[in-house]
NUVOKOL-186212 format. One line per 3 residues: their letters; for each residue x, y, z of N, C-alpha, C, CB. Coordinates in nm, 2 decimals, always signed. Glycine has a CB too. Layout:
A = X/Y/Z/X/Y/Z/X/Y/Z/X/Y/Z | ...
This chain:
MRL = +0.30/-9.87/+3.25/+0.42/-9.86/+3.17/+0.54/-9.83/+3.26/+0.40/-9.76/+3.05 | +0.65/-9.88/+3.24/+0.77/-9.85/+3.31/+0.83/-9.71/+3.28/+0.88/-9.96/+3.29 | +0.89/-9.65/+3.38/+0.95/-9.52/+3.36/+1.06/-9.51/+3.25/+1.00/-9.48/+3.49
DRV = +1.13/-9.62/+3.23/+1.24/-9.62/+3.14/+1.19/-9.62/+3.00/+1.34/-9.73/+3.17 | +1.06/-9.64/+2.98/+0.99/-9.64/+2.84/+0.92/-9.51/+2.82/+0.90/-9.76/+2.82 | +0.92/-9.42/+2.92/+0.85/-9.30/+2.91/+0.94/-9.19/+2.88/+0.77/-9.27/+3.04
NLR = +0.90/-9.08/+2.80/+0.99/-8.97/+2.78/+0.99/-8.88/+2.90/+0.95/-8.90/+2.65 | +1.10/-8.89/+2.98/+1.10/-8.80/+3.10/+1.16/-8.67/+3.08/+1.19/-8.87/+3.20 | +1.20/-8.64/+2.96/+1.25/-8.49/+2.93/+1.14/-8.39/+2.95/+1.30/-8.48/+2.79
AVS = +1.02/-8.43/+2.93/+0.91/-8.33/+2.95/+0.89/-8.29/+3.09/+0.78/-8.39/+2.89 | +0.93/-8.38/+3.18/+0.91/-8.34/+3.33/+1.05/-8.33/+3.40/+0.83/-8.45/+3.39 | +1.16/-8.32/+3.32/+1.29/-8.32/+3.39/+1.30/-8.19/+3.47/+1.40/-8.32/+3.29
DIL = +1.25/-8.08/+3.43/+1.25/-7.96/+3.51/+1.19/-7.98/+3.65/+1.18/-7.84/+3.44 | +1.07/-8.04/+3.65/+1.00/-8.07/+3.77/+1.07/-8.17/+3.86/+0.86/-8.12/+3.73 | +1.14/-8.27/+3.80/+1.22/-8.37/+3.87/+1.34/-8.30/+3.94/+1.27/-8.49/+3.78
RAM = +1.41/-8.21/+3.86/+1.52/-8.14/+3.92/+1.48/-8.04/+4.02/+1.59/-8.07/+3.82 | +1.36/-7.99/+4.01/+1.31/-7.90/+4.12/+1.29/-7.98/+4.25/+1.18/-7.83/+4.08 | +1.25/-8.11/+4.24/+1.24/-8.19/+4.35/+1.37/-8.21/+4.43/+1.19/-8.33/+4.32
VQE = +1.48/-8.23/+4.34/+1.61/-8.24/+4.40/+1.66/-8.11/+4.47/+1.71/-8.28/+4.29 | +1.63/-8.00/+4.40/+1.67/-7.87/+4.46/+1.60/-7.85/+4.59/+1.63/-7.76/+4.37 | +1.47/-7.88/+4.60/+1.39/-7.87/+4.72/+1.45/-7.96/+4.83/+1.25/-7.90/+4.70
ALM = +1.49/-8.08/+4.80/+1.55/-8.17/+4.89/+1.68/-8.12/+4.95/+1.56/-8.30/+4.82 | +1.76/-8.06/+4.86/+1.89/-8.01/+4.89/+1.88/-7.88/+4.98/+1.97/-7.97/+4.76 | +1.77/-7.80/+4.96/+1.75/-7.68/+5.05/+1.71/-7.72/+5.19/+1.65/-7.58/+4.98
EPG = +1.64/-7.83/+5.20/+1.60/-7.88/+5.33/+1.64/-8.02/+5.36/+1.44/-7.87/+5.35 | +1.77/-8.04/+5.39/+1.81/-8.18/+5.42/+1.73/-8.25/+5.52/+1.96/-8.17/+5.46 | +1.71/-8.38/+5.49/+1.62/-8.46/+5.58/+1.48/-8.46/+5.55/+1.64/-8.42/+5.72
KVV = +1.43/-8.37/+5.47/+1.29/-8.36/+5.43/+1.27/-8.45/+5.31/+1.25/-8.22/+5.39 | +1.16/-8.53/+5.31/+1.13/-8.61/+5.20/+1.04/-8.54/+5.11/+1.07/-8.75/+5.25 | +1.08/-8.53/+4.98/+1.00/-8.46/+4.88/+0.94/-8.57/+4.79/+1.09/-8.36/+4.78
RMA = +0.80/-8.56/+4.78/+0.72/-8.66/+4.72/+0.66/-8.61/+4.59/+0.63/-8.71/+4.81 | +0.63/-8.71/+4.49/+0.55/-8.67/+4.38/+0.49/-8.80/+4.32/+0.63/-8.59/+4.27 | +0.38/-8.80/+4.27/+0.32/-8.91/+4.20/+0.33/-8.88/+4.05/+0.17/-8.95/+4.24
LPT = +0.39/-8.97/+3.98/+0.43/-8.95/+3.83/+0.34/-9.05/+3.76/+0.58/-8.97/+3.80 | +0.24/-9.01/+3.68/+0.16/-9.10/+3.61/+0.24/-9.15/+3.48/+0.02/-9.03/+3.56 | +0.24/-9.28/+3.46/+0.30/-9.33/+3.34/+0.21/-9.38/+3.23/+0.39/-9.45/+3.37
SPA = +0.08/-9.39/+3.26/-0.02/-9.42/+3.17/-0.15/-9.39/+3.24/-0.02/-9.56/+3.12 | -0.27/-9.38/+3.17/-0.39/-9.35/+3.24/-0.43/-9.44/+3.36/-0.50/-9.35/+3.13 | -0.38/-9.56/+3.35/-0.42/-9.65/+3.47/-0.30/-9.69/+3.56/-0.48/-9.78/+3.42
DGV = -0.19/-9.62/+3.54/-0.07/-9.66/+3.61/+0.02/-9.54/+3.65/+0.01/-9.76/+3.52 | +0.09/-9.56/+3.76/+0.18/-9.45/+3.80/+0.29/-9.50/+3.89/+0.10/-9.35/+3.86 | +0.38/-9.41/+3.92/+0.49/-9.44/+4.02/+0.50/-9.32/+4.12/+0.63/-9.46/+3.95
QVF = +0.52/-9.35/+4.24/+0.54/-9.26/+4.35/+0.69/-9.23/+4.36/+0.49/-9.31/+4.48 | +0.73/-9.11/+4.35/+0.88/-9.08/+4.36/+0.91/-9.00/+4.49/+0.92/-8.98/+4.23 | +1.02/-9.04/+4.56/+1.06/-8.98/+4.68/+1.21/-8.94/+4.67/+1.04/-9.07/+4.79
VRA = +1.25/-8.82/+4.71/+1.39/-8.77/+4.72/+1.41/-8.72/+4.85/+1.41/-8.67/+4.61 | +1.53/-8.76/+4.91/+1.57/-8.70/+5.04/+1.72/-8.68/+5.04/+1.53/-8.79/+5.15 | +1.77/-8.56/+5.07/+1.91/-8.53/+5.08/+1.95/-8.54/+5.22/+1.94/-8.38/+5.03
GQG = +2.07/-8.59/+5.25/+2.13/-8.61/+5.38/+2.28/-8.60/+5.37/+2.08/-8.74/+5.44 | +2.34/-8.63/+5.49/+2.48/-8.62/+5.49/+2.55/-8.72/+5.40/+2.53/-8.63/+5.64 | +2.49/-8.83/+5.38/+2.55/-8.94/+5.30/+2.52/-8.93/+5.15/+2.49/-9.07/+5.35
GIS = +2.45/-8.82/+5.11/+2.42/-8.80/+4.97/+2.27/-8.79/+4.95/+2.47/-8.91/+4.90 | +2.22/-8.83/+4.83/+2.08/-8.81/+4.80/+2.02/-8.95/+4.79/+2.06/-8.73/+4.67 | +1.91/-8.97/+4.84/+1.84/-9.10/+4.83/+1.72/-9.08/+4.74/+1.78/-9.16/+4.97
LAI = +1.71/-9.16/+4.64/+1.60/-9.16/+4.54/+1.52/-9.29/+4.56/+1.65/-9.14/+4.39 | +1.40/-9.29/+4.58/+1.31/-9.41/+4.60/+1.19/-9.40/+4.51/+1.27/-9.42/+4.75 | +1.15/-9.52/+4.47/+1.02/-9.52/+4.39/+0.94/-9.64/+4.45/+1.06/-9.55/+4.23
RRP = +0.81/-9.61/+4.43/+0.71/-9.71/+4.48/+0.60/-9.72/+4.37/+0.66/-9.68/+4.62 | +0.57/-9.84/+4.33/+0.47/-9.87/+4.23/+0.35/-9.94/+4.31/+0.53/-9.95/+4.12 | +0.24/-9.86/+4.34/+0.13/-9.92/+4.41/+0.07/-10.03/+4.32/+0.03/-9.81/+4.45
GGK = +0.06/-10.15/+4.38/+0.00/-10.26/+4.31/+0.09/-10.33/+4.21/-0.13/-10.22/+4.25 | +0.22/-10.29/+4.20/+0.31/-10.35/+4.10/+0.45/-10.37/+4.15/+0.32/-10.26/+3.98 | +0.54/-10.41/+4.06/+0.67/-10.43/+4.11/+0.77/-10.33/+4.05/+0.72/-10.58/+4.07
EDP = +0.86/-10.27/+4.13/+0.95/-10.18/+4.09/+1.06/-10.24/+4.01/+1.00/-10.10/+4.20 | +1.11/-10.17/+3.90/+1.22/-10.22/+3.82/+1.34/-10.14/+3.84/+1.17/-10.23/+3.67 | +1.46/-10.19/+3.85/+1.58/-10.11/+3.86/+1.60/-10.02/+3.75/+1.70/-10.19/+3.89
REV = +1.56/-10.05/+3.63/+1.58/-9.97/+3.51/+1.50/-9.84/+3.53/+1.53/-10.04/+3.37 | +1.39/-9.85/+3.60/+1.31/-9.72/+3.62/+1.39/-9.63/+3.71/+1.17/-9.76/+3.69 | +1.45/-9.67/+3.81/+1.54/-9.58/+3.90/+1.65/-9.52/+3.81/+1.60/-9.67/+4.02
VAL = +1.71/-9.60/+3.73/+1.82/-9.54/+3.65/+1.78/-9.44/+3.56/+1.88/-9.65/+3.56 | +1.66/-9.46/+3.49/+1.60/-9.36/+3.40/+1.56/-9.23/+3.47/+1.48/-9.42/+3.32 | +1.50/-9.25/+3.59/+1.46/-9.14/+3.67/+1.58/-9.06/+3.72/+1.37/-9.17/+3.78
AQA = +1.69/-9.12/+3.77/+1.80/-9.05/+3.82/+1.87/-8.97/+3.71/+1.90/-9.15/+3.87 | +1.88/-9.02/+3.58/+1.93/-8.95/+3.47/+1.85/-8.83/+3.44/+1.94/-9.03/+3.35 | +1.72/-8.84/+3.45/+1.63/-8.72/+3.42/+1.64/-8.62/+3.53/+1.49/-8.77/+3.40
MGL = +1.68/-8.67/+3.65/+1.69/-8.57/+3.77/+1.83/-8.51/+3.78/+1.66/-8.63/+3.90 | +1.93/-8.55/+3.69/+2.06/-8.50/+3.70/+2.14/-8.56/+3.81/+2.06/-8.36/+3.70 | +2.11/-8.69/+3.84/+2.18/-8.77/+3.95/+2.25/-8.88/+3.89/+2.08/-8.82/+4.06
VIQ = +2.36/-8.92/+3.96/+2.43/-9.05/+3.93/+2.42/-9.15/+4.04/+2.58/-9.01/+3.90 | +2.38/-9.26/+4.00/+2.36/-9.37/+4.10/+2.49/-9.42/+4.15/+2.27/-9.49/+4.04 | +2.50/-9.44/+4.28/+2.62/-9.50/+4.34/+2.59/-9.64/+4.39/+2.68/-9.41/+4.46
GEP = +2.65/-9.74/+4.34/+2.61/-9.88/+4.38/+2.49/-9.92/+4.30/+2.59/-9.88/+4.53 | +2.43/-10.03/+4.35/+2.31/-10.09/+4.29/+2.19/-10.05/+4.37/+2.33/-10.24/+4.30 | +2.07/-10.03/+4.30/+1.95/-10.00/+4.37/+1.91/-10.12/+4.45/+1.83/-9.97/+4.27
YHA = +1.85/-10.10/+4.57/+1.81/-10.21/+4.65/+1.66/-10.19/+4.70/+1.90/-10.23/+4.77 | +1.60/-10.30/+4.74/+1.46/-10.30/+4.79/+1.47/-10.27/+4.94/+1.39/-10.42/+4.76 | +1.37/-10.19/+4.98/+1.37/-10.16/+5.13/+1.21/-10.15/+5.16/+1.44/-10.01/+5.17
KGK = +1.18/-10.18/+5.29/+1.05/-10.18/+5.34/+1.02/-10.06/+5.43/+1.03/-10.31/+5.42 | +0.90/-10.01/+5.42/+0.86/-9.89/+5.50/+0.86/-9.93/+5.65/+0.72/-9.84/+5.46 | +0.85/-9.82/+5.73/+0.85/-9.84/+5.88/+0.71/-9.89/+5.93/+0.90/-9.71/+5.94
QMR = +0.60/-9.84/+5.88/+0.47/-9.87/+5.93/+0.42/-10.00/+5.88/+0.37/-9.76/+5.89 | +0.36/-10.08/+5.98/+0.29/-10.21/+5.94/+0.15/-10.17/+5.90/+0.29/-10.32/+6.06 | +0.10/-10.22/+5.79/-0.03/-10.19/+5.74/-0.12/-10.31/+5.80/-0.04/-10.18/+5.58
PGF = -0.25/-10.29/+5.82/-0.33/-10.38/+5.88/-0.35/-10.51/+5.79/-0.46/-10.32/+5.90 | -0.38/-10.63/+5.85/-0.40/-10.75/+5.78/-0.28/-10.81/+5.72/-0.51/-10.72/+5.68 | -0.30/-10.86/+5.61/-0.18/-10.93/+5.54/-0.10/-10.84/+5.45/-0.23/-11.05/+5.45
LGR = -0.13/-10.72/+5.45/-0.06/-10.62/+5.37/+0.09/-10.60/+5.40/-0.12/-10.49/+5.38 | +0.12/-10.60/+5.53/+0.26/-10.58/+5.57/+0.31/-10.44/+5.54/+0.34/-10.67/+5.50 | +0.44/-10.43/+5.52/+0.50/-10.30/+5.50/+0.51/-10.27/+5.35/+0.63/-10.29/+5.57
RSY = +0.51/-10.14/+5.32/+0.52/-10.09/+5.18/+0.66/-10.12/+5.13/+0.49/-9.93/+5.18 | +0.67/-10.15/+5.01/+0.80/-10.18/+4.94/+0.84/-10.07/+4.86/+0.79/-10.31/+4.86 | +0.97/-10.04/+4.87/+1.03/-9.93/+4.78/+1.16/-9.98/+4.72/+1.07/-9.80/+4.87
LVA = +1.19/-9.92/+4.60/+1.32/-9.95/+4.54/+1.40/-9.82/+4.56/+1.30/-9.99/+4.38 | +1.52/-9.83/+4.63/+1.60/-9.71/+4.67/+1.73/-9.71/+4.60/+1.62/-9.71/+4.82 | +1.78/-9.60/+4.56/+1.92/-9.58/+4.50/+1.98/-9.47/+4.58/+1.91/-9.55/+4.35
RCR = +2.11/-9.48/+4.62/+2.19/-9.38/+4.67/+2.25/-9.31/+4.55/+2.30/-9.44/+4.77 | +2.24/-9.18/+4.55/+2.29/-9.10/+4.44/+2.38/-8.98/+4.48/+2.18/-9.05/+4.36 | +2.44/-8.92/+4.38/+2.51/-8.80/+4.40/+2.47/-8.71/+4.28/+2.67/-8.82/+4.41
LDP = +2.50/-8.58/+4.29/+2.46/-8.49/+4.18/+2.56/-8.52/+4.06/+2.47/-8.34/+4.23 | +2.51/-8.51/+3.94/+2.59/-8.51/+3.82/+2.65/-8.38/+3.79/+2.50/-8.55/+3.70 | +2.78/-8.37/+3.80/+2.85/-8.24/+3.78/+2.82/-8.18/+3.65/+3.00/-8.26/+3.79
AVW = +2.80/-8.26/+3.54/+2.77/-8.20/+3.41/+2.63/-8.13/+3.41/+2.76/-8.32/+3.31 | +2.54/-8.16/+3.50/+2.41/-8.10/+3.51/+2.41/-7.99/+3.61/+2.31/-8.21/+3.55 | +2.47/-8.01/+3.73/+2.44/-7.92/+3.84/+2.56/-7.82/+3.87/+2.42/-8.00/+3.97
EGG = +2.68/-7.85/+3.82/+2.79/-7.75/+3.85/+2.80/-7.66/+3.73/+2.92/-7.82/+3.88 | +2.81/-7.53/+3.76/+2.82/-7.44/+3.65/+2.70/-7.41/+3.57/+2.93/-7.48/+3.56 | +2.58/-7.46/+3.62/+2.46/-7.44/+3.56/+2.39/-7.31/+3.60/+2.38/-7.56/+3.58
SED = +2.29/-7.28/+3.54/+2.21/-7.15/+3.58/+2.13/-7.19/+3.70/+2.12/-7.11/+3.46 | +2.06/-7.08/+3.75/+1.98/-7.09/+3.87/+1.88/-7.21/+3.87/+1.92/-6.96/+3.90 | +1.82/-7.23/+3.75/+1.71/-7.33/+3.73/+1.77/-7.47/+3.72/+1.62/-7.30/+3.61
GQA = +1.90/-7.50/+3.74/+1.96/-7.62/+3.74/+2.00/-7.68/+3.60/+1.86/-7.71/+3.80 | +1.97/-7.60/+3.50/+2.01/-7.64/+3.36/+2.16/-7.62/+3.34/+1.93/-7.57/+3.26 | +2.22/-7.71/+3.26/+2.36/-7.69/+3.23/+2.38/-7.57/+3.14/+2.43/-7.82/+3.17
A = +2.50/-7.51/+3.16/+2.53/-7.39/+3.08/+2.56/-7.42/+2.94/+2.65/-7.31/+3.14
């Protein structure tokens, strides 16, 4: 099941904590596997840097959908800048597998969520 069809409000606190952890340690990749159904899931990656926040998803054995990144960014309190794009991982995997594929979005913090909020990232 795609992330844009899942109720992400239930895990929005966890997702925002990922963003906070990435902001506290710029350059560090914060990872999480998010199950979308009993047989399916999405890997979520967040990294903060000088150019903003990078949000990436990877769906093992499936195809990433841009609508998933948009829904995930909204649940994390992020605003996507530009269009999400496909990127390949650095490591070559053996045989015909090649490099892992990710859908990446450059983001910034949503002021309505992050500015003036309480310590837990919730809006006042």
